[in-house]
C-alpha positions as a Markdown table, in Angstrom:
| # | Residue | x | y | z |
|---|---|---|---|---|
| 1 | Met | -63.3 | 189.4 | 97.7 |
| 2 | Asn | -64.7 | 192.8 | 98.4 |
| 3 | Ile | -68.4 | 193.3 | 98.2 |
| 4 | Ser | -69.6 | 196.8 | 97.6 |
| 5 | Pro | -72.4 | 198.2 | 99.9 |
| 6 | His | -74.7 | 198.3 | 96.9 |
| 7 | Lys | -74.1 | 194.6 | 96.1 |
| 8 | His | -74.4 | 193.7 | 99.7 |
| 9 | Gln | -77.8 | 195.4 | 99.8 |
| 10 | Gln | -78.9 | 193.5 | 96.7 |
| 11 | Ile | -78.0 | 190.2 | 98.3 |
| 12 | Arg | -79.9 | 191.0 | 101.5 |
| 13 | Leu | -82.9 | 192.0 | 99.5 |
| 14 | Lys | -82.7 | 188.8 | 97.5 |
| 15 | Asn | -82.4 | 186.7 | 100.6 |
| 16 | Gly | -85.4 | 188.5 | 102.2 |
| 17 | Leu | -87.5 | 188.0 | 99.1 |
| 18 | Ile | -86.7 | 184.3 | 99.0 |
| 19 | Thr | -87.5 | 183.9 | 102.7 |
| 20 | Leu | -90.8 | 185.8 | 102.2 |
| 21 | Ala | -91.7 | 183.6 | 99.3 |
| 22 | Leu | -90.9 | 180.4 | 101.3 |
| 23 | Leu | -93.1 | 181.7 | 104.2 |
| 24 | Cys | -95.9 | 182.5 | 101.8 |
| 25 | Leu | -95.6 | 179.0 | 100.3 |
| 26 | Leu | -95.7 | 177.3 | 103.7 |
| 27 | Gly | -98.7 | 179.5 | 104.7 |
| 28 | Thr | -100.5 | 178.6 | 101.5 |
| 29 | Leu | -99.8 | 174.9 | 102.0 |
| 30 | Ala | -101.0 | 175.1 | 105.6 |
| 31 | Trp | -104.2 | 176.8 | 104.6 |
| 32 | Leu | -104.9 | 174.3 | 101.8 |
| 33 | Ser | -104.4 | 171.4 | 104.3 |
| 34 | Thr | -107.3 | 172.8 | 106.3 |
| 35 | Arg | -109.6 | 172.8 | 103.3 |
| 36 | Tyr | -108.5 | 169.6 | 101.5 |
| 37 | Ser | -107.2 | 166.3 | 102.7 |
| 38 | Ala | -105.1 | 163.7 | 100.9 |
| 39 | Glu | -104.4 | 160.3 | 102.5 |
| 40 | Thr | -102.6 | 157.2 | 101.3 |
| 41 | Asp | -102.8 | 153.8 | 102.9 |
| 42 | Ile | -99.3 | 152.3 | 102.6 |
| 43 | Thr | -100.0 | 149.2 | 104.8 |
| 44 | Gly | -99.5 | 145.9 | 103.1 |
| 45 | Asn | -103.1 | 144.7 | 103.8 |
| 46 | Ser | -104.9 | 148.1 | 103.5 |
| 47 | Gly | -105.5 | 147.9 | 107.2 |
| 48 | Asn | -106.4 | 151.6 | 107.4 |
| 49 | Ser | -108.9 | 151.6 | 104.5 |
| 50 | Leu | -112.5 | 150.3 | 104.1 |
| 51 | Ser | -113.2 | 147.2 | 102.1 |
| 52 | Gln | -114.7 | 147.5 | 98.7 |
| 53 | Ala | -118.0 | 146.1 | 100.0 |
| 54 | Ser | -118.3 | 148.9 | 102.6 |
| 55 | Gln | -117.4 | 151.5 | 100.0 |
| 56 | Lys | -120.1 | 150.3 | 97.6 |
| 57 | Leu | -122.7 | 150.3 | 100.3 |
| 58 | Leu | -121.9 | 153.9 | 101.3 |
| 59 | Glu | -122.2 | 155.0 | 97.7 |
| 60 | Ser | -125.7 | 153.5 | 97.6 |
| 61 | Leu | -126.9 | 155.5 | 100.7 |
| 62 | Pro | -128.1 | 159.0 | 99.6 |
| 63 | Asp | -129.2 | 160.4 | 102.9 |
| 64 | Glu | -127.2 | 161.5 | 106.0 |
| 65 | Ile | -126.1 | 158.9 | 108.6 |
| 66 | His | -126.0 | 159.8 | 112.3 |
| 67 | Val | -123.8 | 157.7 | 114.7 |
| 68 | Thr | -124.2 | 158.4 | 118.4 |
| 69 | Ala | -121.7 | 156.8 | 120.7 |
| 70 | Tyr | -122.9 | 156.6 | 124.4 |
| 71 | Ile | -119.4 | 156.2 | 125.8 |
| 72 | Lys | -117.9 | 157.7 | 129.0 |
| 73 | Lys | -115.5 | 160.6 | 128.5 |
| 74 | Ser | -112.6 | 158.8 | 130.1 |
| 75 | Gln | -112.8 | 155.8 | 127.8 |
| 76 | Pro | -110.0 | 155.3 | 125.2 |
| 77 | Leu | -112.7 | 153.6 | 123.0 |
| 78 | Arg | -113.7 | 157.1 | 121.9 |
| 79 | Ser | -110.6 | 157.6 | 119.9 |
| 80 | Gln | -110.9 | 154.2 | 118.3 |
| 81 | Ile | -114.4 | 154.9 | 117.2 |
| 82 | Thr | -113.3 | 158.3 | 115.8 |
| 83 | Gln | -110.6 | 156.6 | 113.7 |
| 84 | Leu | -113.1 | 154.1 | 112.4 |
| 85 | Ile | -115.7 | 156.7 | 111.5 |
| 86 | Asp | -113.0 | 158.8 | 109.8 |
| 87 | Arg | -112.5 | 155.9 | 107.3 |
| 88 | Tyr | -116.2 | 156.0 | 106.5 |
| 89 | Lys | -116.2 | 159.8 | 106.1 |
| 90 | Arg | -113.6 | 159.6 | 103.4 |
| 91 | His | -116.3 | 158.0 | 101.2 |
| 92 | Lys | -119.4 | 159.7 | 102.7 |
| 93 | Thr | -119.0 | 163.2 | 103.9 |
| 94 | Asp | -122.5 | 163.6 | 105.4 |
| 95 | Leu | -121.8 | 161.1 | 108.2 |
| 96 | Ala | -122.1 | 162.7 | 111.6 |
| 97 | Leu | -120.5 | 161.3 | 114.8 |
| 98 | Thr | -121.6 | 162.5 | 118.3 |
| 99 | Phe | -120.4 | 161.4 | 121.7 |
| 100 | Ile | -122.7 | 161.4 | 124.7 |
| 101 | Asp | -121.7 | 160.5 | 128.2 |
| 102 | Pro | -124.3 | 158.0 | 129.5 |
| 103 | Asp | -124.2 | 159.5 | 132.9 |
| 104 | Ser | -125.2 | 162.9 | 131.5 |
| 105 | Asp | -128.5 | 161.7 | 130.0 |
| 106 | Leu | -129.8 | 158.9 | 132.2 |
| 107 | Lys | -133.4 | 159.1 | 130.9 |
| 108 | Lys | -132.3 | 158.5 | 127.3 |
| 109 | Thr | -129.8 | 155.8 | 128.5 |
| 110 | Arg | -132.6 | 153.9 | 130.2 |
| 111 | Glu | -134.9 | 154.3 | 127.2 |
| 112 | Leu | -132.4 | 152.8 | 124.9 |
| 113 | Asn | -131.4 | 150.0 | 127.4 |
| 114 | Ile | -127.8 | 151.1 | 127.4 |
| 115 | Asp | -125.7 | 149.5 | 130.2 |
| 116 | Ala | -122.6 | 150.8 | 131.9 |
| 117 | Ala | -120.4 | 149.5 | 129.0 |
| 118 | Gly | -122.1 | 151.9 | 126.6 |
| 119 | Ala | -123.5 | 151.4 | 123.1 |
| 120 | Ile | -123.4 | 152.9 | 119.6 |
| 121 | Ile | -126.7 | 154.0 | 117.9 |
| 122 | Val | -126.7 | 154.2 | 114.1 |
| 123 | Glu | -129.5 | 156.1 | 112.5 |
| 124 | Tyr | -130.6 | 156.4 | 108.9 |
| 125 | Gln | -133.8 | 157.5 | 107.4 |
| 126 | Gly | -135.7 | 157.5 | 110.7 |
| 127 | Arg | -134.6 | 153.9 | 111.6 |
| 128 | Ser | -131.9 | 152.9 | 114.1 |
| 129 | Glu | -129.7 | 150.0 | 115.1 |
| 130 | Lys | -127.9 | 149.6 | 118.4 |
| 131 | Leu | -124.4 | 148.1 | 118.5 |
| 132 | Asn | -122.6 | 146.9 | 121.6 |
| 133 | Phe | -119.4 | 146.3 | 119.7 |
| 134 | Ile | -118.3 | 148.3 | 116.7 |
| 135 | Asp | -115.9 | 147.4 | 113.9 |
| 136 | Glu | -116.1 | 147.7 | 110.1 |
| 137 | Ser | -118.1 | 144.5 | 109.8 |
| 138 | Ser | -120.7 | 145.3 | 112.5 |
| 139 | Leu | -121.1 | 148.9 | 111.3 |
| 140 | Thr | -121.4 | 148.1 | 107.6 |
| 141 | Asn | -124.0 | 145.3 | 108.3 |
| 142 | Ala | -126.0 | 147.7 | 110.5 |
| 143 | Leu | -126.1 | 150.2 | 107.7 |
| 144 | Leu | -127.1 | 147.4 | 105.3 |
| 145 | Gln | -130.1 | 146.6 | 107.6 |
| 146 | Leu | -131.1 | 150.2 | 107.8 |
| 147 | Ala | -130.9 | 150.6 | 104.1 |
| 148 | Asn | -134.0 | 148.4 | 103.7 |
| 149 | Ala | -136.9 | 150.9 | 103.4 |
| 150 | Asp | -139.6 | 148.2 | 103.1 |
| 151 | Glu | -142.2 | 148.2 | 105.9 |
| 152 | Arg | -142.8 | 144.7 | 107.3 |
| 153 | Trp | -145.6 | 143.3 | 109.5 |
| 154 | Val | -145.3 | 140.8 | 112.2 |
| 155 | Thr | -148.5 | 139.2 | 113.6 |
| 156 | Phe | -148.7 | 138.2 | 117.3 |
| 157 | Leu | -151.5 | 135.8 | 118.2 |
| 158 | Thr | -153.6 | 137.1 | 121.2 |
| 159 | Gly | -156.8 | 136.2 | 123.0 |
| 160 | His | -155.5 | 133.3 | 125.0 |
| 161 | Gly | -153.4 | 135.0 | 127.6 |
| 162 | Glu | -150.4 | 135.4 | 125.4 |
| 163 | Arg | -147.8 | 138.1 | 125.9 |
| 164 | Ala | -149.0 | 141.3 | 124.2 |
| 165 | Pro | -146.6 | 143.1 | 121.7 |
| 166 | Asp | -147.8 | 146.5 | 123.1 |
| 167 | Gly | -148.3 | 145.5 | 126.8 |
| 168 | Ile | -146.5 | 147.2 | 129.7 |
| 169 | Ala | -146.6 | 144.3 | 132.2 |
| 170 | Asn | -143.4 | 142.6 | 133.1 |
| 171 | Phe | -144.4 | 139.4 | 131.1 |
| 172 | Asp | -145.5 | 141.4 | 128.0 |
| 173 | Leu | -143.4 | 142.2 | 124.9 |
| 174 | Gly | -144.2 | 145.9 | 124.7 |
| 175 | Gln | -140.5 | 147.1 | 124.8 |
| 176 | Phe | -139.6 | 144.5 | 122.1 |
| 177 | Gly | -142.5 | 145.8 | 120.0 |
| 178 | Lys | -141.1 | 149.3 | 120.3 |
| 179 | Glu | -137.7 | 148.1 | 119.2 |
| 180 | Leu | -139.2 | 146.4 | 116.2 |
| 181 | Asp | -141.1 | 149.6 | 115.3 |
| 182 | Arg | -137.9 | 151.6 | 115.3 |
| 183 | Arg | -136.6 | 149.3 | 112.6 |
| 184 | Lys | -139.8 | 149.7 | 110.5 |
| 185 | Ile | -141.1 | 146.3 | 111.6 |
| 186 | Lys | -144.7 | 146.7 | 112.6 |
| 187 | Ala | -146.2 | 144.5 | 115.3 |
| 188 | Gln | -149.9 | 143.8 | 115.0 |
| 189 | Ala | -152.0 | 141.8 | 117.4 |
| 190 | Leu | -154.4 | 139.1 | 116.0 |
| 191 | Asn | -157.4 | 137.7 | 117.8 |
| 192 | Leu | -158.8 | 134.9 | 115.7 |
| 193 | Ala | -162.2 | 135.3 | 117.4 |
| 194 | Thr | -162.6 | 138.7 | 115.7 |
| 195 | Met | -160.5 | 138.1 | 112.5 |
| 196 | Pro | -160.8 | 134.5 | 111.5 |
| 197 | Asp | -157.7 | 134.5 | 109.3 |
| 198 | Ile | -154.1 | 135.5 | 109.3 |
| 199 | Pro | -153.6 | 138.8 | 107.5 |
| 200 | Asn | -152.1 | 138.7 | 104.0 |
| 201 | Asn | -149.5 | 141.4 | 104.8 |
| 202 | Ser | -148.0 | 139.3 | 107.6 |
| 203 | Ala | -144.4 | 138.2 | 107.0 |
| 204 | Leu | -144.3 | 136.3 | 110.3 |
| 205 | Leu | -146.7 | 134.8 | 112.9 |
| 206 | Val | -145.6 | 134.8 | 116.5 |
| 207 | Leu | -147.1 | 132.4 | 119.1 |
| 208 | Thr | -146.1 | 133.1 | 122.7 |
| 209 | Ala | -147.1 | 130.4 | 125.3 |
| 210 | Pro | -150.9 | 130.9 | 125.5 |
| 211 | Ala | -152.3 | 130.5 | 129.0 |
| 212 | Val | -155.4 | 128.7 | 127.8 |
| 213 | Pro | -155.8 | 126.2 | 124.9 |
| 214 | Leu | -156.6 | 127.4 | 121.4 |
| 215 | Leu | -159.9 | 126.3 | 119.9 |
| 216 | Pro | -159.7 | 123.4 | 117.4 |
| 217 | Ala | -160.6 | 125.8 | 114.5 |
| 218 | Glu | -157.7 | 128.1 | 115.6 |
| 219 | Ile | -155.3 | 125.3 | 115.7 |
| 220 | Glu | -156.3 | 124.3 | 112.1 |
| 221 | Leu | -155.8 | 127.9 | 110.9 |
| 222 | Val | -152.3 | 127.9 | 112.3 |
| 223 | Lys | -151.6 | 124.5 | 110.8 |
| 224 | Arg | -152.8 | 125.6 | 107.4 |
| 225 | Tyr | -150.6 | 128.7 | 107.6 |
| 226 | Ile | -147.6 | 126.5 | 108.3 |
| 227 | Arg | -148.5 | 124.0 | 105.5 |
| 228 | Gln | -148.7 | 126.8 | 103.0 |
| 229 | Gly | -145.2 | 128.0 | 103.8 |
| 230 | Gly | -145.7 | 130.7 | 106.4 |
| 231 | Asn | -142.9 | 131.8 | 108.7 |
| 232 | Leu | -143.3 | 131.2 | 112.4 |
| 233 | Leu | -141.8 | 132.1 | 115.8 |
| 234 | Leu | -143.0 | 129.8 | 118.6 |
| 235 | Leu | -142.1 | 130.6 | 122.2 |
| 236 | Thr | -143.2 | 128.1 | 124.8 |
| 237 | Asp | -142.6 | 127.5 | 128.5 |
| 238 | Pro | -142.0 | 124.4 | 130.6 |
| 239 | Gly | -145.2 | 122.5 | 131.2 |
| 240 | Asn | -147.2 | 124.5 | 128.7 |
| 241 | Arg | -148.9 | 122.0 | 126.5 |
| 242 | His | -151.3 | 124.3 | 124.6 |
| 243 | Leu | -149.2 | 124.3 | 121.5 |
| 244 | Asp | -148.4 | 120.6 | 121.4 |
| 245 | Ala | -150.4 | 120.0 | 118.2 |
| 246 | Ile | -148.3 | 122.7 | 116.5 |
| 247 | Glu | -145.0 | 121.3 | 117.8 |
| 248 | Gln | -146.0 | 117.8 | 116.7 |
| 249 | Leu | -146.6 | 119.2 | 113.2 |
| 250 | Leu | -143.1 | 120.6 | 113.2 |
| 251 | Gly | -141.6 | 117.3 | 114.5 |
| 252 | Leu | -140.7 | 118.7 | 117.9 |
| 253 | Arg | -141.4 | 117.5 | 121.4 |
| 254 | Gln | -141.0 | 119.3 | 124.8 |
| 255 | Leu | -139.1 | 117.3 | 127.3 |
| 256 | Pro | -140.6 | 116.9 | 130.8 |
| 257 | Gly | -139.3 | 119.3 | 133.5 |
| 258 | Thr | -137.4 | 122.6 | 133.6 |
| 259 | Leu | -133.9 | 123.2 | 132.5 |
| 260 | Val | -131.6 | 124.0 | 135.5 |
| 261 | Asp | -128.0 | 125.1 | 135.2 |
| 262 | Ser | -125.6 | 125.1 | 138.1 |
| 263 | Gln | -123.2 | 127.2 | 136.0 |
| 264 | Ser | -125.5 | 130.3 | 136.5 |
| 265 | Lys | -123.9 | 130.8 | 140.0 |
| 266 | Leu | -120.7 | 131.8 | 138.3 |
| 267 | Tyr | -122.5 | 134.9 | 136.9 |
| 268 | Gly | -124.0 | 135.9 | 140.2 |
| 269 | Ile | -127.4 | 134.3 | 139.5 |
| 270 | Asn | -128.7 | 132.2 | 142.4 |
| 271 | Asp | -131.7 | 130.9 | 140.6 |
| 272 | Pro | -130.7 | 127.6 | 138.8 |
| 273 | Ser | -133.6 | 127.9 | 136.5 |
| 274 | Phe | -131.8 | 130.7 | 134.6 |
| 275 | Val | -130.1 | 129.2 | 131.6 |
| 276 | Leu | -127.2 | 131.2 | 130.1 |
| 277 | Ala | -126.1 | 130.8 | 126.5 |
| 278 | Gly | -122.7 | 132.0 | 125.4 |
| 279 | Asp | -121.4 | 129.5 | 122.9 |
| 280 | Tyr | -123.6 | 129.6 | 119.8 |
| 281 | Leu | -123.8 | 127.0 | 117.2 |
| 282 | Pro | -123.0 | 128.0 | 113.5 |
| 283 | His | -126.1 | 129.6 | 112.0 |
| 284 | Pro | -127.0 | 132.9 | 110.1 |
| 285 | Ile | -128.8 | 134.1 | 113.3 |
| 286 | Ser | -125.7 | 133.7 | 115.5 |
| 287 | Gln | -123.1 | 134.8 | 112.9 |
| 288 | Gly | -120.8 | 137.3 | 114.5 |
| 289 | Phe | -122.9 | 137.2 | 117.8 |
| 290 | Gln | -120.8 | 136.8 | 120.9 |
| 291 | Thr | -122.9 | 138.3 | 123.7 |
| 292 | Ile | -124.3 | 136.2 | 126.5 |
| 293 | Thr | -128.1 | 135.7 | 126.6 |
| 294 | Val | -130.2 | 134.9 | 129.6 |
| 295 | Phe | -133.3 | 132.6 | 129.6 |
| 296 | Pro | -135.2 | 132.7 | 132.9 |
| 297 | Val | -137.4 | 129.5 | 132.8 |
| 298 | Thr | -136.7 | 127.1 | 129.9 |
| 299 | Ala | -137.9 | 123.8 | 128.5 |
| 300 | Ala | -135.6 | 121.5 | 126.6 |
| 301 | Leu | -136.7 | 120.4 | 123.1 |
| 302 | Glu | -136.2 | 117.3 | 121.1 |
| 303 | Ile | -136.5 | 116.9 | 117.3 |
| 304 | Ser | -138.0 | 113.9 | 115.6 |
| 305 | Asp | -136.3 | 112.0 | 112.8 |
| 306 | Glu | -139.5 | 112.1 | 110.7 |
| 307 | Thr | -139.8 | 115.8 | 110.5 |
| 308 | Asp | -140.2 | 117.4 | 107.0 |
| 309 | Phe | -137.9 | 120.3 | 108.0 |
| 310 | Gln | -134.2 | 120.6 | 108.1 |
| 311 | Ala | -133.6 | 121.3 | 111.8 |
| 312 | Val | -130.6 | 123.1 | 113.3 |
| 313 | Glu | -129.9 | 123.3 | 117.0 |
| 314 | Leu | -129.8 | 127.1 | 117.7 |
| 315 | Leu | -129.3 | 127.2 | 121.4 |
| 316 | Lys | -128.0 | 124.6 | 123.8 |
| 317 | Ser | -127.6 | 124.4 | 127.6 |
| 318 | Ala | -124.3 | 123.7 | 129.4 |
| 319 | Val | -122.9 | 120.3 | 130.2 |
| 320 | Gln | -123.7 | 120.9 | 133.9 |
| 321 | Ser | -127.4 | 121.4 | 133.1 |
| 322 | Trp | -130.3 | 118.9 | 133.3 |
| 323 | Thr | -134.1 | 118.8 | 133.1 |
| 324 | Glu | -135.4 | 119.0 | 136.7 |
| 325 | Thr | -138.8 | 117.4 | 137.1 |
| 326 | Gly | -139.2 | 118.2 | 140.7 |
| 327 | Pro | -139.7 | 121.5 | 142.5 |
| 328 | Ile | -137.2 | 124.2 | 141.7 |
| 329 | Ala | -136.2 | 124.8 | 145.3 |
| 330 | Gly | -133.5 | 123.8 | 147.8 |
| 331 | Lys | -130.7 | 121.5 | 146.8 |
| 332 | Met | -131.4 | 119.7 | 143.6 |
| 333 | Leu | -129.6 | 116.7 | 142.2 |
| 334 | Phe | -129.8 | 115.0 | 138.8 |
| 335 | Asp | -132.0 | 111.8 | 138.9 |
| 336 | Ala | -130.5 | 109.4 | 136.4 |
| 337 | Asp | -133.2 | 106.8 | 137.1 |
| 338 | Gly | -136.2 | 109.1 | 136.3 |
| 339 | Asp | -137.3 | 111.1 | 133.3 |
| 340 | Glu | -134.6 | 113.7 | 133.8 |
| 341 | Lys | -132.0 | 114.2 | 131.1 |
| 342 | Gln | -128.4 | 115.4 | 131.4 |
| 343 | Gly | -127.1 | 118.3 | 129.4 |
| 344 | Pro | -126.1 | 119.7 | 127.1 |
| 345 | Leu | -129.7 | 119.9 | 125.8 |
| 346 | Ala | -131.1 | 121.9 | 122.9 |
| 347 | Phe | -133.8 | 124.4 | 123.9 |
| 348 | Ala | -134.1 | 126.3 | 120.5 |
| 349 | Tyr | -134.3 | 125.0 | 117.0 |
| 350 | Ala | -134.3 | 126.7 | 113.6 |
| 351 | Leu | -136.3 | 124.9 | 111.0 |
| 352 | Thr | -136.2 | 125.4 | 107.2 |
| 353 | Arg | -137.7 | 123.7 | 104.1 |
| 354 | Pro | -138.1 | 124.8 | 100.5 |
| 355 | Ser | -141.2 | 126.7 | 99.9 |
| 356 | Ala | -142.8 | 127.9 | 96.6 |
| 357 | Ser | -145.2 | 130.4 | 98.2 |
| 358 | Ser | -145.6 | 132.5 | 101.3 |
| 359 | Gly | -148.9 | 130.9 | 102.5 |
| 360 | Gln | -151.5 | 133.5 | 102.8 |
| 361 | Thr | -150.5 | 135.8 | 100.0 |
| 362 | Gly | -149.5 | 133.2 | 97.4 |
| 363 | Lys | -146.6 | 135.4 | 96.4 |
| 364 | Pro | -143.0 | 134.2 | 96.4 |
| 365 | Leu | -141.0 | 134.6 | 99.5 |
| 366 | Arg | -138.1 | 137.1 | 99.5 |
| 367 | Gln | -135.1 | 135.2 | 98.4 |
| 368 | Ala | -131.5 | 135.4 | 97.4 |
| 369 | Gln | -130.6 | 135.5 | 93.8 |
| 370 | Asp | -128.8 | 132.1 | 93.9 |
| 371 | Arg | -131.0 | 130.0 | 96.1 |
| 372 | Pro | -134.7 | 129.0 | 96.3 |
| 373 | Ala | -137.1 | 130.6 | 98.7 |
| 374 | Glu | -137.5 | 128.7 | 102.0 |
| 375 | Gln | -139.9 | 128.6 | 104.9 |
| 376 | Arg | -138.3 | 129.6 | 108.2 |
| 377 | Ile | -139.5 | 128.6 | 111.7 |
| 378 | Val | -137.8 | 129.1 | 115.1 |
| 379 | Val | -139.0 | 127.3 | 118.2 |
| 380 | Ile | -137.6 | 128.4 | 121.6 |
| 381 | Gly | -138.4 | 126.7 | 125.0 |
| 382 | Asp | -138.7 | 130.0 | 126.8 |
| 383 | Gly | -141.2 | 132.8 | 126.3 |
| 384 | Asp | -139.7 | 135.2 | 128.9 |
| 385 | Phe | -136.4 | 136.2 | 127.5 |
| 386 | Leu | -138.0 | 138.8 | 125.2 |
| 387 | Ser | -140.4 | 140.1 | 127.9 |
| 388 | Asn | -140.2 | 143.6 | 129.4 |
| 389 | Ala | -138.6 | 142.2 | 132.5 |
| 390 | Tyr | -135.7 | 140.5 | 130.8 |
| 391 | Leu | -135.2 | 142.2 | 127.4 |
| 392 | Gly | -132.5 | 144.5 | 128.7 |
| 393 | Asn | -130.4 | 141.6 | 130.1 |
| 394 | Val | -127.0 | 141.3 | 128.2 |
| 395 | Gly | -127.7 | 140.3 | 124.6 |
| 396 | Asn | -131.4 | 139.3 | 124.8 |
| 397 | Leu | -132.6 | 142.2 | 122.6 |
| 398 | Asp | -129.9 | 141.7 | 120.0 |
| 399 | Leu | -130.7 | 137.9 | 119.7 |
| 400 | Gly | -134.4 | 138.6 | 119.4 |
| 401 | Leu | -133.9 | 141.1 | 116.6 |
| 402 | Arg | -131.6 | 138.7 | 114.8 |
| 403 | Ile | -134.2 | 136.0 | 115.0 |
| 404 | Ile | -136.9 | 138.3 | 113.7 |
| 405 | Asn | -134.7 | 139.5 | 110.8 |
| 406 | Trp | -133.8 | 135.9 | 109.8 |
| 407 | Leu | -137.5 | 134.8 | 109.9 |
| 408 | Ile | -138.7 | 137.6 | 107.7 |
| 409 | His | -135.8 | 137.0 | 105.3 |
| 410 | Asp | -134.0 | 140.3 | 106.1 |
| 411 | Asp | -130.8 | 138.6 | 107.0 |
| 412 | Arg | -128.4 | 140.0 | 104.4 |
| 413 | Phe | -124.9 | 139.9 | 105.7 |
| 414 | Ile | -121.6 | 141.3 | 104.3 |
| 415 | Asp | -118.7 | 139.1 | 105.2 |
| 416 | Ile | -115.8 | 141.4 | 105.8 |
| 417 | Pro | -112.7 | 139.4 | 106.8 |
| 418 | Ala | -110.5 | 140.7 | 109.6 |
| 419 | Lys | -107.4 | 142.5 | 108.4 |
| 420 | Ile | -104.4 | 140.9 | 110.0 |
| 421 | Ala | -101.0 | 142.5 | 109.6 |
| 422 | Thr | -98.6 | 140.2 | 107.8 |
| 423 | Asp | -95.2 | 139.3 | 109.3 |
| 424 | Lys | -95.8 | 141.5 | 112.4 |
| 425 | Ser | -93.7 | 139.1 | 114.5 |
| 426 | Leu | -90.0 | 138.4 | 113.9 |
| 427 | Gln | -88.8 | 134.9 | 114.7 |
| 428 | Leu | -85.1 | 134.6 | 115.3 |
| 429 | Ser | -82.9 | 131.6 | 116.0 |
| 430 | Gln | -80.7 | 131.4 | 119.1 |
| 431 | Ile | -77.6 | 131.9 | 116.9 |
| 432 | Ser | -79.1 | 135.0 | 115.3 |
| 433 | Val | -79.9 | 136.4 | 118.7 |
| 434 | Ala | -76.4 | 135.7 | 119.9 |
| 435 | Val | -74.8 | 137.4 | 116.9 |
| 436 | Ile | -77.0 | 140.5 | 117.2 |
| 437 | Gly | -76.3 | 140.7 | 121.0 |
| 438 | Phe | -72.5 | 140.3 | 120.4 |
| 439 | Gly | -72.6 | 142.9 | 117.7 |
| 440 | Phe | -74.4 | 145.5 | 119.8 |
| 441 | Leu | -72.6 | 144.8 | 123.1 |
| 442 | Val | -69.0 | 144.2 | 121.8 |
| 443 | Val | -68.4 | 144.9 | 118.1 |
| 444 | Ile | -70.1 | 148.4 | 117.9 |
| 445 | Pro | -68.5 | 149.7 | 121.1 |
| 446 | Leu | -65.1 | 148.5 | 120.0 |
| 447 | Leu | -65.6 | 150.2 | 116.6 |
| 448 | Leu | -66.5 | 153.5 | 118.2 |
| 449 | Met | -63.5 | 153.3 | 120.5 |
| 450 | Gly | -61.2 | 152.5 | 117.6 |
| 451 | Thr | -62.5 | 155.3 | 115.5 |
| 452 | Gly | -62.1 | 157.7 | 118.4 |
| 453 | Phe | -58.6 | 156.6 | 119.0 |
| 454 | Tyr | -57.7 | 156.9 | 115.3 |
| 455 | Ile | -59.0 | 160.5 | 115.1 |
| 456 | Trp | -57.2 | 161.4 | 118.3 |
| 457 | Arg | -53.9 | 160.0 | 116.9 |
| 458 | Lys | -54.3 | 161.9 | 113.6 |
| 459 | Arg | -54.9 | 165.2 | 115.3 |
| 460 | Lys | -52.0 | 164.7 | 117.6 |
| 461 | Gln | -49.6 | 164.1 | 114.7 |
| 462 | Arg | -50.5 | 167.5 | 113.1 |
């Protein structure tokens, strides 16, 4: 077939126009891909999408969210965090993620108590939460806490040598007070000598191991606060008996001696009076909490059967621990014939009971929609773990914040189940493995050789 030059030129022009149109189409699609995105999660369990609970929470947050990850540049964790934040950005575009190398801003790192492993700071409406571990559950629940715009007040009893919530000494709680303030929880000091009543706006009363006894009238004020349904955090120390009357009202008793734990040497701590907690009993305070906490000098506690409260053991010492009644020095051995008790021993209790009023205010306690209000009390046999000297140790700050949030009824938690890929492992019988191996090693090579020989014979016969 002969093609005239004119026809040939038309075909070339037609092909050129088609090629140009295809290039323009590809260019337009490439430009549109930079302006708009479309994603589809085809995994069987929606493993690359946020849960409905997280999506609804993001829809209820009108303001911008800032996430700052203090992670070293060489860490692969950065890419994992980016992938997680990208899922949130699909539903909330004004979510900003920033990476900062902790070594590049040591002052800020020290201020935020960030260790070498790094941390993630989530900020919303001027409040912030620090996460040592991030996944959808932890990030969503951090945003849930930050979404609460109510200002709450926590009262610290002072005037008897207690740890001050704004003090700078090693034994004070000044750093913890700053962390509370960042979460819109205001700490106020109360001296009953100058203000003979507990403020009406207080959501929680904190007693921290007074150095001298309280006056009888002060003890009666605290007892009345408890009887009327007030929430309480009581921190005591071994041998401190100035709060015995309060502990007896709660049905608790401090055991003689100081808890010692031989297991602390495994973590490089040579002082046996340091008690480490890592296995937490089931409770809303410890839900999802897996970080070790350190308690420098701790007293074991015992609950009475006649208490009016429902008591739950919150923290327990290890099996290798015991209550040492002698000096904490040299080689110590458990004395089974004396007053010492072998571990594991509880040194923190969470107490609850139904309550119709919040004590001083006479108003109903904050409550869930499907359960009655309740009075909440936490008693811990160590007053040092939240002090300026020990607050930055491992998970002490996180545990302290969890305790405060639970006590002031700010413990809402969204349970997001882990997304596990279905049928990600293939279980084969020995016969199946043998058949597959025989097929790949013998049958397929023979078929290829036979096909090649057949083609060779056909071509040779032509």
